[in-house]
N, C-alpha and C positions, 0 to 999 in steps of 0.2 A: 340096780345100781346107779345113784344121781353123775352126773357128771365133774362133781366134783369130789364126790369119793370116790371115782376111778381117777380120779388126776390123786389123788392121797394116794391111792396105791399104787399108780404109776414112781408116785414120788418116796414110795416104802415110809409113808405117812400113818401110822396107826391111830386113830384116835382115841385118847385114856376116855375111864369115866371119867367126865371133871371130875373134878377137886373143890374140895370143900371148901367153904369159908373159912379163915383163920383167925375173923371176928367180926366183930357186929356189922355185916352190912350185904349186899346182894350181889352175888357175882355178873348179873346181868339187867341194864332200866329199860326197856323198850318207850319210848315216846316216838307217835303217829310212827314214821320211815324208817328212824335210826334205832341202832343199839348199841350203848354204852356200853362195854366189856371192863368189869372194873380188871386192876392189875394182878397178873397170874405172876406168880414167880416160879423156878426151873424143879420141879415136881417128878417124878414120876417113878410109876409103880407103891405111891404111898411115901416115898424120902427126897424128901429134898437133899439137891444135886450142885451142885456150883456152890460152896459156899466161900468166901473171902473178897475180897476187894481187888480191882484192877492197877495196877501199878504196883503193886507189891504180891502178893501170893497166889493169883491168876491170873495169865498169860493173854491176850488177846484173841487167838481164837478157842477159847477156853468159854470166854465171855462171848465170841458168837455163840459157839455154843446150846451158850443158856438164854439167850438173847431167840434163838432159836425154840428151844423145846417150851418157853417160857408162851413163844409163837403160837403152838401148838398147845399147849392149854388154850391161850383166848379161843382157838376155833374148834376146844370140847364146849366151853360154855355156851360160844356160839349159838353149834346146833344143839345143847339139850334145851337154849331159850325157844331157836327157834323150828327143829326141829328136822329143816331139809338147807343143807349151805348152798343148795342152787336159790336160793332165795337173796343169795347178797348180790344188789349189783353193783355194789362200789365196796371202798374201804376206805372209807373217809379220811381217818386221820390216826398216825399209832404214837401211842408215849414209850419214849426207851428210857427206863434208871438204870446208871449204872452205877455199882457202887465204887466206890476211884476214891485212888489220892487223889491233894487239889490242882497237883501239875500233872495229873493222867489231861491226854490231846483225844485219844482215840476215841471217843465214844460214837462217831458218826457208823465209827468202821463197827465195832460189837454192832451197835443196831439195825448193819447191814442183815444180821442173823435172822432178825423176824422180819424184818422188810422184804428181804429174798422169798422166803415163804412165803408170805403173800402175795408177792407177784409169782410164783412157780402156780400157786393154787391158784388164783382168781385171772392171772394174765392183766391184759392190761385195764379189766376193772381192782386190781390189785394193788397197784399204783397210789398213791395213796401220801397225803399231806405226814408231816412225823417233826418231833421235837428227840434229842435222844440225851439227857441232861444228867450230868455229874451229879453225884449224892454221896452226900455222908457216910449214909446208913440207909439201910434193905432191912427187912419186917425177915425174922431169921438170921441172920447177915449172908443172907443171900449177894449173888455178883450182878444179878439183872434183876428185872421186873419189868412187866410190858402191859399197858392199858391199850384200850382198841375202840373205834366208832365203826359201826358199818352201817351201809343204806341197804333195806331188802325191801320186796317187791311184798 
């Protein structure tokens, strides 16, 4: 078992089979030593979770859980693309898109659901640049979507 797989197990995280894209795009693109993982929504066991809008019907804690689930799906896509998560040398950048009302202001806290998972999984290599952005809607009405860029060896 790889070091990262062991860490995931310690954290109680099981990576799912990678979700299938719902439109015309690829889940990952590798160029040089960078892997760009397309936006992932909160899907678990083939079902969409955490539908709704922050600031109306989704509390911040549920938004954080949605962001964490998105991050787990990002890792599933990454593992399928590179084979071994021990190849990751750095989480470079994370994008967190929050389906929120215009007056909602806790986007960074919602994004921590993803960021904290990456830091827990990769340690110092999991510390990254990030954008947490409020949007008017997201695919399938989900509360959060997360994309990421990783450096690999």
